[in-house]
Structures are given as structure tokens and as C-alpha cells.
ROFI-284518 format. One record per residue (C-alpha): residue number from 1; residue in one letter; x, y, z. Coordinates in pm, 1 decimal, decimal comma. Layout:
! ROFI-284518
   nr  rest        xx        yy        zz
  NUM     A         X         Y         Z
...
! end
This chain:
! ROFI-284518
   nr  rest        xx        yy        zz
    1     M    5354,2   -1753,8    4161,3
    2     N    5161,5   -1608,4    4458,3
    3     K    5251,3   -1260,7    4366,5
    4     K    5116,8   -1328,0    4011,3
    5     L    4792,2   -1484,7    4147,5
    6     S    4746,4   -1188,1    4387,4
    7     L    4810,4    -932,9    4113,3
    8     L    4554,3   -1119,5    3893,3
    9     A    4300,3   -1137,7    4174,8
   10     A    4353,5    -745,8    4231,6
   11     A    4310,5    -680,3    3858,6
   12     T    3992,8    -896,1    3833,8
   13     A    3842,1    -713,7    4144,7
   14     L    3914,8    -373,6    3994,6
   15     A    3778,6    -483,7    3660,4
   16     L    3456,4    -604,8    3839,5
   17     L    3413,6    -295,2    4058,3
   18     T    3446,7     -58,9    3762,9
   19     T    3217,4    -252,2    3554,7
   20     Q    2956,3    -273,1    3811,9
   21     S    2954,4     112,2    3858,8
   22     A    2910,8     150,8    3492,5
   23     Y    2629,4     -69,0    3488,3
   24     A    2465,0     119,0    3778,0
   25     Q    2490,1     440,6    3578,2
   26     K    2196,7     539,5    3383,4
   27     A    2263,1     694,5    3034,5
   28     Y    1958,8     860,3    2873,6
   29     D    1957,3    1096,4    2567,4
   30     T    1927,6    1473,0    2627,2
   31     G    1568,9    1554,7    2724,3
   32     V    1512,6    1231,6    2906,6
   33     T    1541,9    1150,3    3281,8
   34     D    1420,1     904,2    3528,9
   35     T    1123,5    1139,4    3598,5
   36     E    1073,9    1340,6    3266,9
   37     I    1052,2    1338,4    2881,8
   38     K    1097,9    1684,3    2738,5
   39     I     898,0    1711,4    2409,8
   40     G     914,5    2034,3    2200,4
   41     N     685,9    2185,5    1946,1
   42     V     639,8    2510,0    1743,4
   43     E     306,1    2582,4    1647,8
   44     A     136,4    2889,2    1438,9
   45     Y     -61,1    3029,6    1745,4
   46     S     -46,9    3346,1    1570,0
   47     G      -3,1    3472,3    1209,7
   48     P    -148,0    3346,5     890,7
   49     A    -182,0    2989,2     999,0
   50     S    -292,1    3058,2    1347,4
   51     A    -627,0    2842,2    1294,0
   52     Y    -379,8    2545,2    1335,4
   53     G    -278,3    2673,6    1683,8
   54     V    -565,7    2450,4    1823,9
   55     I    -342,8    2138,9    1727,7
   56     G     -79,7    2245,3    1968,7
   57     K    -344,5    2306,6    2243,1
   58     T    -496,2    1968,5    2174,3
   59     E    -154,5    1791,5    2201,3
   60     E     -74,3    1983,0    2523,5
   61     A    -423,0    1844,6    2669,1
   62     Y    -335,3    1502,9    2551,3
   63     F       5,3    1497,7    2727,8
   64     K    -160,9    1643,7    3043,5
   65     M    -398,5    1349,2    3041,3
   66     V     -98,8    1110,4    2974,7
   67     N      69,8    1279,4    3300,2
   68     D    -236,8    1241,9    3509,0
   69     Q    -249,6     893,3    3420,2
   70     G     103,7     822,9    3542,0
   71     G     305,0     937,3    3247,2
   72     I     513,1     704,6    3036,2
   73     N     686,3     435,5    3249,8
   74     G     658,4     673,0    3534,4
   75     R     799,2     964,9    3335,8
   76     K     594,4    1281,2    3282,2
   77     I     592,0    1448,0    2944,6
   78     N     739,5    1805,0    2986,8
   79     W     552,3    1960,8    2673,4
   80     I     720,5    2291,2    2554,5
   81     S     551,7    2449,6    2281,5
   82     Y     640,2    2805,9    2125,9
   83     D     457,0    3026,1    1876,4
   84     D     655,3    3045,5    1557,0
   85     G     374,2    3261,3    1365,9
   86     Y     422,0    3046,2    1060,4
   87     S     745,0    3235,4     996,1
   88     P    1047,9    3049,1     895,1
   89     P    1300,0    3286,0    1072,1
   90     K    1097,5    3259,2    1388,9
   91     T    1076,3    2892,5    1348,7
   92     V    1453,9    2884,3    1352,1
   93     E    1469,4    3093,6    1653,4
   94     Q    1230,4    2899,5    1843,9
   95     I    1384,7    2544,4    1735,2
   96     R    1714,1    2665,9    1845,8
   97     K    1569,4    2764,4    2189,8
   98     L    1399,9    2409,8    2223,4
   99     I    1731,4    2232,0    2127,5
  100     E    1982,5    2449,0    2298,0
  101     S    1815,0    2598,0    2601,7
  102     D    1535,6    2363,7    2687,9
  103     E    1710,3    2076,8    2583,9
  104     V    1409,6    1882,2    2424,5
  105     F    1459,3    1503,5    2351,6
  106     L    1264,9    1553,2    2015,6
  107     V    1027,1    1812,4    1839,4
  108     F     684,2    1664,2    1779,9
  109     N     418,5    1743,8    1502,1
  110     A     568,0    2076,8    1396,8
  111     L     350,3    2265,1    1143,4
  112     G     453,3    2366,1     793,3
  113     T     645,1    2300,5     502,5
  114     P     826,3    2642,6     473,1
  115     T     899,7    2641,4     857,4
  116     Q    1014,0    2283,0     888,4
  117     T    1237,8    2320,7     575,2
  118     A    1394,6    2603,4     747,7
  119     V    1506,8    2372,9    1041,8
  120     Q    1555,4    2038,5     878,6
  121     K    1925,9    2059,1     828,2
  122     Y    1997,2    2209,0    1185,9
  123     Q    1783,7    1949,2    1367,7
  124     N    1948,5    1661,7    1168,4
  125     A    2284,3    1790,9    1237,6
  126     K    2185,8    1813,2    1611,4
  127     K    2045,5    1465,7    1587,7
  128     V    1730,7    1587,2    1745,8
  129     P    1415,9    1407,0    1580,0
  130     Q    1158,2    1590,2    1387,2
  131     L     895,5    1359,6    1443,9
  132     F     552,2    1341,8    1272,6
  133     L     582,3    1674,2    1083,6
  134     A     245,2    1832,8    1004,3
  135     T     311,3    1901,2     626,3
  136     G     140,8    1789,5     311,5
  137     A     468,5    1784,0     115,1
  138     S     610,9    1458,3      -6,2
  139     K     977,0    1565,1      40,9
  140     W    1018,1    1442,2     381,8
  141     N    1095,6    1072,6     312,4
  142     D    1464,8    1096,1     265,3
  143     P    1612,0     877,1     544,2
  144     K    1948,3     886,2     378,8
  145     N    2015,3    1253,1     383,5
  146     F    1789,8    1342,4     688,9
  147     P    1748,1    1024,1     904,5
  148     W    1623,3    1236,8    1217,7
  149     T    1312,0    1354,1    1001,6
  150     M     986,9    1172,3     986,8
  151     A     660,2    1307,2     859,6
  152     A     322,0    1215,6     946,7
  153     S     112,2    1072,6     682,4
  154     S      -1,3    1366,7     471,9
  155     P    -356,4    1396,7     335,5
  156     A    -227,4    1387,3     -26,5
  157     T     -53,7    1039,4      49,1
  158     A    -359,1     903,3     262,5
  159     S    -597,3     981,1     -34,0
  160     R    -369,8     811,7    -296,0
  161     H    -368,9     511,8     -93,5
  162     R    -761,3     499,1     -44,4
  163     S    -816,1     563,6    -390,5
  164     S    -556,2     305,0    -518,9
  165     P    -701,9     -38,8    -610,7
  166     S    -610,6    -311,3    -355,8
  167     I    -372,8    -570,7    -488,6
  168     F    -448,1    -831,6    -218,3
! end
């Protein structure tokens, strides 16, 4: 009986020790640490839609302000934005770089229906969120097939809501 009790006590102690070390380990998604959140972006800083490049610069300034004010729960935003020239093949190249080399947590407010269509399947397969896509298309609301894609409200959708009569 003493031998069984000693064995049970040893097994319990071992279980407690291994459980406690597991609780002490912090497990974050790729792109997130105790001190940083990596957010990626592709923007048309050049090419036919380069006028929209100001959006990426504005987002960069916003995240700098957030960091200057202490970040998010003490984590600084590491904003990584690349030029895709509004070219789908270049978008694929830059998104792959953000995900595979830079290891971003998510891709934020990327511009364009053709460019984002080119990377939607890849990003969803990698389980890297396409968060608040900047596109006017209505095709992005497909959580069954693309659970990692979420569009920002498009101007067309917003104007439909404003012009619809209120039922309340």
C-alpha cells in the first residue's frame, strides 16, 4: 500500500509540474509576441492606382501614433507595407513575402479587387486574415469558403444602406 501511495504521489507531482510549465508557456499566433504585432499591407504606391498610396502612408502614420502612445496592451505595431503597383502578379509576390518571410499576423486593408482576388485562396490556405479589404466588390462575403477574408464596407454597400428606408 505504501508503495502504491508513493507511486501515486510521484505521478501526481509529475503531472502538476508538467502542467504548470505548460501554463507558463505563452503561445501566440505567428506575427505576435509579448512586445510586437506584425501587420502586413500591400498598396499601390506606384502604377495606375498610385493615388491610393496615400492610404498606406496614412495607416503607417496611425500605427506610429498608436506605438507612440504605448502600443496595444504594451505591444508595438510593426507595420510592413509593400508596393504592388496594383498588379496581381506583384501582389502575389509581395503577399508571399509578408507571410513567408516577414511572418505577419494579418494583412490589413489591402487595395483592389483584382489584386486581392489573386491572393485570396493562398491567404485562406495559410490562415492569414485578409482584414478589411479596400475593394468595392460584393464578392468578399463568403465565410464558408473563405473564412479568413473580411472586406471593409464598400461604398456601394454603404450607399445602399443609406438610401434604404428604415424599418424601425
